[in-house]
C-alpha positions as a printed Julia matrix, in Angstrom:
193×3 Matrix{Float64}:
  87.46   83.18  104.59
  90.42   85.27  105.65
  93.29   86.86  103.75
  95.56   85.88  106.67
  97.94   82.98  106.17
 101.05   81.53  107.75
 104.15   80.47  105.86
 107.27   78.46  106.7
 109.31   80.78  104.5
 109.12   84.57  104.29
 111.45   87.22  102.98
 111.22   90.35  105.15
 110.43   93.73  103.62
 111.13   95.57  106.85
 109.37   94.94  110.16
 105.84   95.24  108.8
 105.78   93.21  105.57
 107.19   90.14  103.85
 107.28   88.29  100.58
 105.73   84.81  100.69
 106.05   82.09   98.02
 102.94   81.77   95.86
 102.21   78.06   96.23
  99.04   76.05   96.96
  99.76   76.45  100.69
  98.26   79.97  100.55
  95.32   79.17   98.25
  92.43   80.3   100.47
  94.0    83.63  101.48
  95.35   84.36   98.0
  92.04   83.53   96.32
  90.21   85.91   98.62
  92.5    88.89   98.05
  92.86   88.22   94.32
  89.12   87.97   93.67
  88.44   91.01   95.87
  90.81   92.95   93.59
  89.89   91.31   90.3
  88.43   94.45   88.7
  91.44   96.52   89.83
  93.86   93.95   88.39
  92.06   93.56   85.06
  91.91   97.34   84.68
  95.65   97.2    83.89
  96.13   93.55   82.93
  93.94   92.25   80.12
  95.47   88.76   80.36
  93.28   87.8    83.31
  90.75   85.35   81.9
  87.77   85.88   84.14
  87.11   85.62   87.83
  88.81   82.42   89.03
  87.23   79.72   91.15
  89.08   78.51   94.27
  90.19   75.47   92.23
  91.51   77.75   89.46
  93.51   79.66   92.07
  94.91   76.45   93.57
  95.88   75.2    90.1
  97.53   78.55   89.2
  99.49   78.56   92.47
 100.61   74.96   91.88
 101.81   75.96   88.41
 103.62   78.98   89.89
 105.33   76.74   92.45
 106.49   74.33   89.73
 107.78   77.24   87.63
 109.75   78.47   90.66
 111.34   75.04   91.05
 112.05   74.95   87.28
 113.72   78.38   87.48
 111.36   80.07   85.02
 109.42   82.23   87.48
 109.79   83.91   90.84
 106.17   84.11   92.12
 105.64   85.87   95.45
 102.74   87.22   97.47
 103.05   90.41   99.51
 101.91   90.14  103.12
 101.65   92.58  105.98
 101.83   91.57  109.64
  98.52   90.47  111.11
  97.4    88.54  114.13
  98.0    84.89  113.34
 100.39   85.41  110.43
 100.4    87.55  107.32
  97.48   89.36  105.67
  97.99   89.08  101.93
  97.75   92.41  100.13
  99.13   91.71   96.67
 101.7    89.94   94.57
 104.97   90.52   92.77
 106.57   88.21   90.26
 109.24   87.7    87.67
 109.01   85.67   84.46
 112.56   84.46   83.73
 114.18   83.78   80.37
 117.36   82.07   81.54
 118.81   81.67   78.06
 118.59   85.39   77.31
 119.35   86.43   80.89
 116.23   88.59   80.99
 113.03   88.82   82.96
 109.67   90.56   82.98
 108.41   91.78   86.34
 104.9    92.59   87.43
 102.91   93.33   90.56
  99.53   94.29   91.94
  98.3    95.62   95.29
  95.06   95.71   97.23
  93.68   99.25   97.52
  94.23   99.15  101.3
  97.97   98.65  100.75
  98.61  101.5    98.33
 100.65  104.52   99.35
 102.8   102.65  101.89
 105.77  101.87   99.66
 105.0    98.14   99.63
 105.14   97.76   95.86
 108.44   99.63   95.67
 109.96   97.55   98.5
 108.68   94.32   96.96
 110.01   95.24   93.52
 113.39   96.27   94.98
 113.69   92.88   96.71
 112.69   91.15   93.47
 115.31   93.13   91.53
 117.98   92.28   94.13
 117.22   88.59   93.48
 116.97   89.01   89.71
 120.31   90.79   89.4
 121.95   88.84   92.25
 121.4    85.1    92.7
 119.27   84.65   89.55
 121.98   86.39   87.5
 119.83   88.28   85.0
 121.25   91.0    82.78
 117.98   92.88   82.16
 114.5    93.19   83.68
 111.59   94.92   82.04
 108.18   96.21   83.06
 105.26   96.55   80.66
 102.86   99.29   81.69
  99.64  100.73   80.32
 100.37  104.43   79.59
  97.43  105.51   81.77
  98.83  103.66   84.83
 100.69  106.64   86.27
 101.37  105.06   89.71
 103.25  102.19   88.05
 105.1   104.58   85.78
 106.24  106.63   88.8
 107.39  103.49   90.6
 109.36  102.36   87.53
 111.16  105.71   87.43
 111.84  105.6    91.21
 113.49  102.2    90.78
 115.71  103.46   87.94
 113.9   101.94   84.95
 114.15  103.75   81.62
 111.15  104.07   79.34
 112.46  102.46   76.17
 109.54  102.42   73.83
 105.89  101.97   73.03
 104.23   98.86   71.68
 101.37  100.37   69.75
  97.95   98.83   70.47
  99.61   95.81   72.1
  97.05   95.42   74.91
  93.64   93.96   74.04
  90.95   95.06   76.48
  87.24   94.32   76.03
  86.57   98.02   75.28
  89.43   98.3    72.77
  93.17   98.24   72.27
  95.72  100.23   74.31
  99.38  100.98   73.79
 101.9    99.39   76.15
 105.04  101.11   77.46
 108.27   99.14   77.86
 110.57  100.07   80.74
 113.97   98.42   81.04
 116.61   98.16   83.76
 120.07   96.63   83.36
 121.96   94.8    86.11
 124.77   97.36   86.1
 122.3   100.24   86.45
 120.69   98.52   89.45
 124.03   97.8    91.11
 125.19  101.38   90.57
 121.95  102.81   91.96
 122.11  100.54   95.06
 125.66  101.67   96.01
């Protein structure tokens, strides 16, 4: 298997990277990179329910594609240029509450992609969409307090730490607190000017 895929639609993140819709069209490549990073992802995200099969991944990507069409999610993979297309190195996404005008963002990266600004660029593009065409008023991030790289990125993007949900995360080894970071549309627009 290969983490390289092609896509009819990409959203550039500069000359070296792009956002790609998370749909069944990228199942093989996405499954490979996701399962290779499963322990890294579940270190911060206890909601992952066990190592997925290729069919689980295809089903999850199909659900993500339907949610995109329904307007309840913006699910994207992060790819870097590779021979023959894009090598997938992570994901970024937004759960959308259209009634409230809010969203919850999240992301993960392959270890090989860290330290290159990819997560920050992907999140900035996601926020441009969230506060632009999607029309949200607020986006939040939920971060484990020990995840310092994500906390630094949140601050770089202008998020404000708003509070702590005590023992909100249930990991196999015990409960952890969860930090809530929020960003308002006006704050994003002001910071982008």
